[in-house]
Biopython code that builds the backbone (N, CA, C, O; Angstrom):
import numpy as np
from Bio.PDB.StructureBuilder import StructureBuilder

atoms = [
    (1, "MET", "N", (5.288, 11.314, -8.112)),
    (1, "MET", "CA", (6.107, 11.004, -6.955)),
    (1, "MET", "C", (5.243, 10.579, -5.763)),
    (1, "MET", "O", (5.597, 9.677, -5.004)),
    (2, "ARG", "N", (4.091, 11.264, -5.624)),
    (2, "ARG", "CA", (3.210, 10.904, -4.506)),
    (2, "ARG", "C", (2.679, 9.483, -4.654)),
    (2, "ARG", "O", (2.515, 8.760, -3.672)),
    (3, "VAL", "N", (2.417, 9.099, -5.891)),
    (3, "VAL", "CA", (1.907, 7.752, -6.145)),
    (3, "VAL", "C", (2.943, 6.716, -5.713)),
    (3, "VAL", "O", (2.599, 5.708, -5.095)),
    (4, "LEU", "N", (4.183, 6.961, -6.031)),
    (4, "LEU", "CA", (5.253, 6.042, -5.639)),
    (4, "LEU", "C", (5.332, 5.909, -4.124)),
    (4, "LEU", "O", (5.513, 4.807, -3.606)),
    (5, "ILE", "N", (5.200, 7.001, -3.425)),
    (5, "ILE", "CA", (5.247, 6.971, -1.964)),
    (5, "ILE", "C", (4.089, 6.148, -1.405)),
    (5, "ILE", "O", (4.279, 5.358, -0.480)),
    (6, "GLU", "N", (2.897, 6.328, -1.957)),
    (6, "GLU", "CA", (1.746, 5.558, -1.487)),
    (6, "GLU", "C", (1.898, 4.067, -1.788)),
    (6, "GLU", "O", (1.528, 3.227, -0.968)),
    (7, "VAL", "N", (2.436, 3.743, -2.949)),
    (7, "VAL", "CA", (2.669, 2.335, -3.285)),
    (7, "VAL", "C", (3.695, 1.737, -2.327)),
    (7, "VAL", "O", (3.548, 0.594, -1.895)),
    (8, "ILE", "N", (4.724, 2.498, -1.997)),
    (8, "ILE", "CA", (5.729, 2.019, -1.039)),
    (8, "ILE", "C", (5.088, 1.775, 0.327)),
    (8, "ILE", "O", (5.422, 0.798, 0.998)),
    (9, "HIS", "N", (4.176, 2.648, 0.742)),
    (9, "HIS", "CA", (3.485, 2.442, 2.021)),
    (9, "HIS", "C", (2.698, 1.137, 2.009)),
    (9, "HIS", "O", (2.713, 0.394, 2.990)),
    (10, "ILE", "N", (2.017, 0.857, 0.916)),
    (10, "ILE", "CA", (1.243, -0.380, 0.820)),
    (10, "ILE", "C", (2.171, -1.593, 0.852)),
    (10, "ILE", "O", (1.899, -2.572, 1.546)),
    (11, "VAL", "N", (3.255, -1.521, 0.107)),
    (11, "VAL", "CA", (4.199, -2.644, 0.056)),
    (11, "VAL", "C", (4.819, -2.894, 1.430)),
    (11, "VAL", "O", (4.970, -4.043, 1.845)),
    (12, "VAL", "N", (5.173, -1.834, 2.126)),
    (12, "VAL", "CA", (5.753, -1.989, 3.473)),
    (12, "VAL", "C", (4.729, -2.621, 4.415)),
    (12, "VAL", "O", (5.085, -3.463, 5.240)),
    (13, "GLY", "N", (3.471, -2.225, 4.301)),
    (13, "GLY", "CA", (2.430, -2.837, 5.126)),
    (13, "GLY", "C", (2.259, -4.317, 4.845)),
    (13, "GLY", "O", (2.066, -5.112, 5.764)),
    (14, "LEU", "N", (2.330, -4.688, 3.563)),
    (14, "LEU", "CA", (2.223, -6.101, 3.203)),
    (14, "LEU", "C", (3.426, -6.898, 3.704)),
    (14, "LEU", "O", (3.274, -8.013, 4.202)),
    (15, "ILE", "N", (4.606, -6.327, 3.572)),
    (15, "ILE", "CA", (5.806, -7.009, 4.063)),
    (15, "ILE", "C", (5.740, -7.188, 5.574)),
    (15, "ILE", "O", (6.098, -8.244, 6.094)),
    (16, "ALA", "N", (5.282, -6.154, 6.280)),
    (16, "ALA", "CA", (5.159, -6.259, 7.735)),
    (16, "ALA", "C", (4.174, -7.356, 8.126)),
    (16, "ALA", "O", (4.420, -8.103, 9.073)),
    (17, "ALA", "N", (3.065, -7.454, 7.405)),
    (17, "ALA", "CA", (2.079, -8.501, 7.708)),
    (17, "ALA", "C", (2.667, -9.890, 7.477)),
    (17, "ALA", "O", (2.427, -10.806, 8.263)),
    (18, "VAL", "N", (3.429, -10.044, 6.411)),
    (18, "VAL", "CA", (4.039, -11.346, 6.128)),
    (18, "VAL", "C", (5.068, -11.714, 7.192)),
    (18, "VAL", "O", (5.115, -12.857, 7.647)),
    (19, "VAL", "N", (5.885, -10.753, 7.585)),
    (19, "VAL", "CA", (6.911, -11.029, 8.601)),
    (19, "VAL", "C", (6.266, -11.397, 9.930)),
    (19, "VAL", "O", (6.668, -12.366, 10.573)),
    (20, "ILE", "N", (5.281, -10.635, 10.333)),
    (20, "ILE", "CA", (4.618, -10.916, 11.605)),
    (20, "ILE", "C", (3.924, -12.277, 11.565)),
    (20, "ILE", "O", (4.009, -13.053, 12.517)),
    (21, "ALA", "N", (3.236, -12.559, 10.458)),
    (21, "ALA", "CA", (2.529, -13.840, 10.348)),
    (21, "ALA", "C", (3.500, -15.016, 10.317)),
    (21, "ALA", "O", (3.252, -16.049, 10.940)),
    (22, "SER", "N", (4.593, -14.858, 9.599)),
    (22, "SER", "CA", (5.535, -15.978, 9.529)),
    (22, "SER", "C", (6.188, -16.236, 10.888)),
    (22, "SER", "O", (6.399, -17.390, 11.263)),
    (23, "LEU", "N", (6.503, -15.191, 11.611)),
    (23, "LEU", "CA", (7.072, -15.379, 12.945)),
    (23, "LEU", "C", (6.050, -15.983, 13.905)),
    (23, "LEU", "O", (6.384, -16.844, 14.720)),
    (24, "ALA", "N", (4.806, -15.526, 13.802)),
    (24, "ALA", "CA", (3.769, -16.080, 14.676)),
    (24, "ALA", "C", (3.491, -17.536, 14.337)),
    (24, "ALA", "O", (3.315, -18.358, 15.236)),
    (25, "ALA", "N", (3.447, -17.866, 13.043)),
    (25, "ALA", "CA", (3.202, -19.244, 12.632)),
    (25, "ALA", "C", (4.368, -20.145, 13.039)),
    (25, "ALA", "O", (4.162, -21.302, 13.405)),
    (26, "TRP", "N", (5.569, -19.624, 12.976)),
    (26, "TRP", "CA", (6.735, -20.396, 13.387)),
    (26, "TRP", "C", (6.710, -20.677, 14.887)),
    (26, "TRP", "O", (7.074, -21.764, 15.336)),
    (27, "SER", "N", (6.274, -19.680, 15.650)),
    (27, "SER", "CA", (6.319, -19.834, 17.105)),
    (27, "SER", "C", (5.158, -20.668, 17.653)),
    (27, "SER", "O", (5.275, -21.251, 18.732)),
    (28, "TYR", "N", (4.059, -20.731, 16.936)),
    (28, "TYR", "CA", (2.903, -21.503, 17.407)),
    (28, "TYR", "C", (2.349, -22.313, 16.242)),
    (28, "TYR", "O", (1.405, -21.891, 15.575)),
    (29, "ARG", "N", (2.934, -23.460, 16.007)),
    (29, "ARG", "CA", (2.647, -24.277, 14.830)),
    (29, "ARG", "C", (1.223, -24.827, 14.785)),
    (29, "ARG", "O", (0.695, -25.090, 13.704)),
    (30, "ARG", "N", (0.606, -25.000, 15.936)),
    (30, "ARG", "CA", (-0.761, -25.534, 15.955)),
    (30, "ARG", "C", (-1.749, -24.620, 15.248)),
    (30, "ARG", "O", (-2.726, -25.091, 14.666)),
    (31, "ALA", "N", (-1.505, -23.343, 15.292)),
    (31, "ALA", "CA", (-2.455, -22.377, 14.735)),
    (31, "ALA", "C", (-1.950, -21.757, 13.436)),
    (31, "ALA", "O", (-2.367, -20.656, 13.074)),
    (32, "THR", "N", (-1.075, -22.438, 12.744)),
    (32, "THR", "CA", (-0.488, -21.878, 11.526)),
    (32, "THR", "C", (-1.561, -21.485, 10.522)),
    (32, "THR", "O", (-1.500, -20.398, 9.947)),
    (33, "HIS", "N", (-2.536, -22.348, 10.304)),
    (33, "HIS", "CA", (-3.595, -22.051, 9.339)),
    (33, "HIS", "C", (-4.375, -20.796, 9.741)),
    (33, "HIS", "O", (-4.638, -19.923, 8.913)),
    (34, "ASP", "N", (-4.737, -20.720, 11.011)),
    (34, "ASP", "CA", (-5.500, -19.568, 11.487)),
    (34, "ASP", "C", (-4.677, -18.280, 11.428)),
    (34, "ASP", "O", (-5.195, -17.217, 11.084)),
    (35, "ILE", "N", (-3.411, -18.385, 11.762)),
    (35, "ILE", "CA", (-2.536, -17.205, 11.724)),
    (35, "ILE", "C", (-2.439, -16.667, 10.305)),
    (35, "ILE", "O", (-2.538, -15.459, 10.092)),
    (36, "TRP", "N", (-2.247, -17.547, 9.339)),
    (36, "TRP", "CA", (-2.146, -17.093, 7.948)),
    (36, "TRP", "C", (-3.482, -16.575, 7.426)),
    (36, "TRP", "O", (-3.508, -15.654, 6.609)),
    (37, "LEU", "N", (-4.578, -17.147, 7.882)),
    (37, "LEU", "CA", (-5.891, -16.637, 7.488)),
    (37, "LEU", "C", (-6.068, -15.190, 7.950)),
    (37, "LEU", "O", (-6.509, -14.331, 7.186)),
    (38, "VAL", "N", (-5.721, -14.940, 9.191)),
    (38, "VAL", "CA", (-5.814, -13.579, 9.720)),
    (38, "VAL", "C", (-4.836, -12.654, 8.989)),
    (38, "VAL", "O", (-5.156, -11.496, 8.722)),
    (39, "ALA", "N", (-3.664, -13.159, 8.673)),
    (39, "ALA", "CA", (-2.677, -12.350, 7.948)),
    (39, "ALA", "C", (-3.189, -11.977, 6.566)),
    (39, "ALA", "O", (-3.014, -10.841, 6.127)),
    (40, "TYR", "N", (-3.828, -12.933, 5.866)),
    (40, "TYR", "CA", (-4.368, -12.615, 4.537)),
    (40, "TYR", "C", (-5.474, -11.574, 4.619)),
    (40, "TYR", "O", (-5.565, -10.689, 3.768)),
    (41, "VAL", "N", (-6.307, -11.679, 5.633)),
    (41, "VAL", "CA", (-7.356, -10.672, 5.829)),
    (41, "VAL", "C", (-6.726, -9.311, 6.125)),
    (41, "VAL", "O", (-7.190, -8.287, 5.624)),
    (42, "ALA", "N", (-5.683, -9.302, 6.930)),
    (42, "ALA", "CA", (-4.992, -8.044, 7.233)),
    (42, "ALA", "C", (-4.349, -7.459, 5.977)),
    (42, "ALA", "O", (-4.343, -6.241, 5.801)),
    (43, "MET", "N", (-3.809, -8.305, 5.106)),
    (43, "MET", "CA", (-3.198, -7.821, 3.869)),
    (43, "MET", "C", (-4.248, -7.214, 2.943)),
    (43, "MET", "O", (-4.002, -6.197, 2.296)),
    (44, "VAL", "N", (-5.404, -7.835, 2.886)),
    (44, "VAL", "CA", (-6.495, -7.262, 2.084)),
    (44, "VAL", "C", (-6.908, -5.912, 2.659)),
    (44, "VAL", "O", (-7.177, -4.970, 1.914)),
    (45, "ALA", "N", (-6.957, -5.823, 3.972)),
    (45, "ALA", "CA", (-7.315, -4.549, 4.609)),
    (45, "ALA", "C", (-6.261, -3.470, 4.326)),
    (45, "ALA", "O", (-6.606, -2.311, 4.098)),
    (46, "VAL", "N", (-4.993, -3.848, 4.339)),
    (46, "VAL", "CA", (-3.927, -2.883, 4.043)),
    (46, "VAL", "C", (-4.082, -2.344, 2.633)),
    (46, "VAL", "O", (-3.960, -1.140, 2.409)),
    (47, "VAL", "N", (-4.349, -3.223, 1.688)),
    (47, "VAL", "CA", (-4.523, -2.780, 0.301)),
    (47, "VAL", "C", (-5.786, -1.929, 0.171)),
    (47, "VAL", "O", (-5.772, -0.897, -0.499)),
    (48, "ALA", "N", (-6.870, -2.354, 0.805)),
    (48, "ALA", "CA", (-8.123, -1.595, 0.726)),
    (48, "ALA", "C", (-7.973, -0.201, 1.327)),
    (48, "ALA", "O", (-8.499, 0.772, 0.787)),
    (49, "MET", "N", (-7.259, -0.107, 2.441)),
    (49, "MET", "CA", (-7.058, 1.204, 3.057)),
    (49, "MET", "C", (-6.091, 2.065, 2.265)),
    (49, "MET", "O", (-6.093, 3.287, 2.412)),
    (50, "GLY", "N", (-5.268, 1.454, 1.429)),
    (50, "GLY", "CA", (-4.318, 2.222, 0.636)),
    (50, "GLY", "C", (-4.879, 2.739, -0.672)),
    (50, "GLY", "O", (-4.261, 3.588, -1.313)),
    (51, "ILE", "N", (-6.041, 2.244, -1.083)),
    (51, "ILE", "CA", (-6.606, 2.654, -2.369)),
    (51, "ILE", "C", (-7.001, 4.131, -2.361)),
    (51, "ILE", "O", (-6.723, 4.847, -3.322)),
    (52, "GLY", "N", (-7.639, 4.589, -1.299)),
    (52, "GLY", "CA", (-8.065, 5.995, -1.230)),
    (52, "GLY", "C", (-6.886, 6.961, -1.314)),
    (52, "GLY", "O", (-6.896, 7.853, -2.162)),
    (53, "PRO", "N", (-5.881, 6.814, -0.470)),
    (53, "PRO", "CA", (-4.724, 7.695, -0.571)),
    (53, "PRO", "C", (-4.004, 7.581, -1.920)),
    (53, "PRO", "O", (-3.466, 8.566, -2.426)),
    (54, "LEU", "N", (-3.998, 6.387, -2.490)),
    (54, "LEU", "CA", (-3.362, 6.195, -3.794)),
    (54, "LEU", "C", (-4.117, 6.958, -4.879)),
    (54, "LEU", "O", (-3.494, 7.577, -5.741)),
    (55, "ARG", "N", (-5.422, 6.924, -4.851)),
    (55, "ARG", "CA", (-6.217, 7.673, -5.840)),
    (55, "ARG", "C", (-6.027, 9.180, -5.684)),
    (55, "ARG", "O", (-5.918, 9.905, -6.673)),
    (56, "ARG", "N", (-5.989, 9.649, -4.428)),
    (56, "ARG", "CA", (-5.767, 11.092, -4.200)),
    (56, "ARG", "C", (-4.378, 11.513, -4.671)),
    (56, "ARG", "O", (-4.215, 12.579, -5.264)),
    (57, "ALA", "N", (-3.390, 10.682, -4.407)),
    (57, "ALA", "CA", (-2.027, 10.989, -4.843)),
    (57, "ALA", "C", (-1.945, 11.031, -6.366)),
    (57, "ALA", "O", (-1.273, 11.893, -6.932)),
    (58, "TYR", "N", (-2.627, 10.100, -7.023)),
    (58, "TYR", "CA", (-2.637, 10.082, -8.484)),
    (58, "TYR", "C", (-3.283, 11.348, -9.032)),
    (58, "TYR", "O", (-2.783, 11.944, -9.986)),
    (59, "ALA", "N", (-4.396, 11.757, -8.423)),
    (59, "ALA", "CA", (-5.069, 12.982, -8.874)),
    (59, "ALA", "C", (-4.178, 14.209, -8.664)),
    (59, "ALA", "O", (-4.123, 15.086, -9.526)),
    (60, "GLU", "N", (-3.486, 14.278, -7.536)),
    (60, "GLU", "CA", (-2.601, 15.414, -7.274)),
    (60, "GLU", "C", (-1.417, 15.441, -8.243)),
    (60, "GLU", "O", (-1.039, 16.500, -8.744)),
    (61, "ASP", "N", (-0.839, 14.266, -8.500)),
    (61, "ASP", "CA", (0.277, 14.218, -9.459)),
    (61, "ASP", "C", (-0.184, 14.591, -10.860)),
    (61, "ASP", "O", (0.514, 15.312, -11.572)),
    (62, "ARG", "N", (-1.345, 14.108, -11.256)),
    (62, "ARG", "CA", (-1.867, 14.427, -12.581)),
    (62, "ARG", "C", (-2.167, 15.919, -12.704)),
    (62, "ARG", "O", (-1.890, 16.526, -13.738)),
    (63, "ALA", "N", (-2.735, 16.512, -11.647)),
    (63, "ALA", "CA", (-3.013, 17.947, -11.668)),
    (63, "ALA", "C", (-1.715, 18.752, -11.738)),
    (63, "ALA", "O", (-1.640, 19.767, -12.431)),
    (64, "LYS", "N", (-0.720, 18.298, -11.028)),
    (64, "LYS", "CA", (0.573, 18.990, -11.053)),
    (64, "LYS", "C", (1.188, 18.918, -12.445)),
    (64, "LYS", "O", (1.725, 19.911, -12.936)),
    (65, "LEU", "N", (1.115, 17.749, -13.089)),
    (65, "LEU", "CA", (1.652, 17.614, -14.444)),
    (65, "LEU", "C", (0.886, 18.483, -15.434)),
    (65, "LEU", "O", (1.487, 19.097, -16.315)),
    (66, "ARG", "N", (-0.424, 18.540, -15.296)),
    (66, "ARG", "CA", (-1.214, 19.406, -16.177)),
    (66, "ARG", "C", (-0.884, 20.861, -15.955)),
    (66, "ARG", "O", (-0.846, 21.641, -16.907)),
    (67, "GLY", "N", (-0.645, 21.241, -14.714)),
    (67, "GLY", "CA", (-0.256, 22.622, -14.423)),
    (67, "GLY", "C", (1.090, 22.957, -15.018)),
    (67, "GLY", "O", (1.292, 24.075, -15.492)),
    (68, "THR", "N", (2.010, 22.024, -15.007)),
    (68, "THR", "CA", (3.327, 22.226, -15.591)),
    (68, "THR", "C", (3.215, 22.341, -17.114)),
    (68, "THR", "O", (3.894, 23.164, -17.728)),
    (69, "GLU", "N", (2.356, 21.513, -17.722)),
    (69, "GLU", "CA", (2.166, 21.580, -19.157)),
    (69, "GLU", "C", (1.557, 22.905, -19.570)),
    (69, "GLU", "O", (1.942, 23.474, -20.591)),
    (70, "GLU", "N", (0.601, 23.405, -18.780)),
    (70, "GLU", "CA", (-0.035, 24.683, -19.094)),
    (70, "GLU", "C", (0.967, 25.821, -18.951)),
    (70, "GLU", "O", (0.957, 26.758, -19.749)),
    (71, "ALA", "N", (1.823, 25.751, -17.953)),
    (71, "ALA", "CA", (2.845, 26.801, -17.781)),
    (71, "ALA", "C", (3.833, 26.772, -18.953)),
    (71, "ALA", "O", (4.299, 27.824, -19.391)),
    (72, "ALA", "N", (4.151, 25.591, -19.456)),
    (72, "ALA", "CA", (5.078, 25.491, -20.578)),
    (72, "ALA", "C", (4.442, 26.010, -21.847)),
    (72, "ALA", "O", (5.145, 26.570, -22.688)),
    (73, "ARG", "N", (3.146, 25.851, -22.023)),
    (73, "ARG", "CA", (2.456, 26.357, -23.207)),
    (73, "ARG", "C", (2.388, 27.870, -23.208)),
    (73, "ARG", "O", (2.426, 28.493, -24.269)),
    (74, "ASP", "N", (2.287, 28.475, -22.019)),
    (74, "ASP", "CA", (2.194, 29.928, -21.929)),
    (74, "ASP", "C", (3.482, 30.610, -22.317)),
    (74, "ASP", "O", (3.463, 31.780, -22.699)),
    (75, "ASP", "N", (4.612, 29.908, -22.231)),
    (75, "ASP", "CA", (5.902, 30.522, -22.549)),
    (75, "ASP", "C", (6.100, 30.679, -23.992)),
    (75, "ASP", "O", (7.138, 31.181, -24.422)),
]
sb = StructureBuilder()
sb.init_structure("model")
sb.init_model(0)
sb.init_chain("A")
sb.init_seg("    ")
for serial, (resi, resn, name, xyz) in enumerate(atoms, 1):
    if name == "N":
        sb.init_residue(resn, " ", resi, " ")
    sb.init_atom(name, np.array(xyz, "f"), 0.0, 1.0, " ", f" {name:<3s}", serial, name[0])
structure = sb.get_structure()
């Protein structure tokens, strides 16, 4: 479940970057190329910053599942 939440955070960040970039490019057409370049860099940064929390969430979910399996074996 934690992994899903972290993936949703990354997706929301990417969607926000696209919306902001598209509105900025629409409003200032001369700099469309530069605006999208900065947006792509921001999207890479969003994904890069999301990798650490995603790995921790995966480890926590996996540990929780292993704990549940061990409790079921003890019964």
